[in-house]
Structures are given as C-alpha cells and as structure tokens.
N, C-alpha and C positions, 0 to 999 in steps of 0.2 A: 728911607733907611737912615738910620744913625749910626755914625762910625766912633768906637772908642778904641783906645791902644793903650797899652802898658807894657813896660818891659820886665825881664826876669833875667835875674844873675844866676848863672849856673856855676858849680864849683868844681864838678868832676868833668871827666871826658865823656861818659855816658852816664847820665842820670834821668830820672823821671819825677817832676814836681806837680803836685797837686794844684792846679789854678780855678778850681771850682768857685772858690771864695771870691777872686776876683773878677770872674765872668758873672757872678751872681751880682756883685757890687755895681757892675756896670750895667746890667740889665734893670736892677733897680733904679739906677740914675737917670735911665733912659724913659722912665715913667710908661714904658710899654706892658700891658698887663696880658695879652694875649698875640703870642706870635711865635718867630724864630730867631735864634742867634746864632750866626756863623762865626766859628772860631777860625781864624785864618793864620798859618806861620809863615812868613815871607824869608824863610831860610832854607836852602837847599840841603842842610845836613841837622834839621830838626823835624820834629812832627808833632802831631796831638791825636790822642786818642781817648776813649771812654773804656775805664775798666773799674775793677773791684776797688773799694776804698776801705774795707773792713780788716783786711789783714796785709801788713806791708810786706809780708814774705811774697804775695803776688808780684810786686814791682821789684823785688830781689829776683825772683825767678824769671821773670821776663827780661831783665837785665843780662841773666846768665845766658838765657836762651838768644838774644840779640848777638852775643859773642861767638855763639856755635853758627848760627845763621849766616852771620856775617864778619869773620874773623878778618884782620889785616893781612893782606895775602902780598908776598913778593912780587907775583905777577900783574899787580894791578900797576897801571902805568899814569894814573894821573899826578900830575907834578906834586900837589899839594900832599899827598900821602893820605888821604882821607876819603878814599873811594867806599870804604865800609860805611861811612856815615852816610854817603849820598844813596848808598844802596838801601840802608836801614830807613830814611827818610820816603824813599819812595814805597817801600812796603808798609809803612805805618801811614803815610799820608799827610799832607800838609793843612787839611782843614776838616773840620765835623761841623755838624748841626745837631741843635738840641731846642725843642720846643719850649715855648714859655707859658705857663697857665696860671692865671691869678697871679702875674708878677714874679713868679719863681719857675726856676729851672726844672724841667719835667724828666727827671732823671731817676732810674731805679733806685730801690732803696740802698744798695751797695755799690752804686756808681759813683764815680767822681770822673772829672776831666783832668786829664795829664798832658804837660807839655813833657815832649821827649827830647831831650839833648843827646846828641850823636858825636858831637865834635867841640867838646867845651874844655876847659871852663870859657864862658863867654857871656856877653851881654845879649839878650834876645829880645825880640819884638813880638808882641801878639797883637792882632787886630781884630777886632770884633764888628761884625755886621748886625744890627739887631733891626728887625722888621715887625711891623705889626700894627696893632691899635692900643 
C-alpha cells in the first residue's frame, strides 16, 4: 500500500470541498493502474462522501439538510460545544473507497469526492491508502 497525505483549509463552520482533483493526483503519482484508493479523514468532526458534482445547489441543499438533521442543541453536554459536528461526522463517515481503472478514479459521470467540514474553519488532513498494481 502507498500512503499519501494532503491538507485542506476550510473557511466556514460547515462546508463541502471537492477533493477529487487531489485524490486523482495522488493516484497518478502512485503509478498504480488497477486498484483501490481509500480516502480517510482522521478527524471526529469532519467526514468524506461521494455525491453529485454537476449542480452546486446539491451541496447547498446538503449543508442546509445537515442543519436540520443536527442543529446545535442546548441539551448537548459536550464541553466543546460541537456535538452537532460529531453527530454529522458519524452519519457521513470518515472514509470511502474508489476503484482505480487504467490509473483513473472510477467515478460515475456526475460524481465527485467531497471533504465535509462540520466544525470549521480549520486546517484538516486527508490520508489516502492506495493499493493495487
């Protein structure tokens, strides 16, 4: 397995950044032609998902829905005051996998990989595990 890492700077408390280009760059640099890349987010208040890239309103709608699903609640007891971010990270997940074919990410026509910030702004880390031949 080849490990690759990169950082992301987020600017808002909740945002989604398309990281497909960075992941593809790491896959290309790995010289693996056929395999799998695992995208792992080592943070308890962030996540990663695959979703539509054609219409930016999809990300706007998701961020709006996240506020409905997990509002900041006065009954939350976590002393840092970011329990909503922990919940969203748990729901979205901290990893995903994408197949690699002919050195390219095997994503659907309208799919991209999105880093999900739930407690920003921050500097975040993305770790990739690239396996194959």
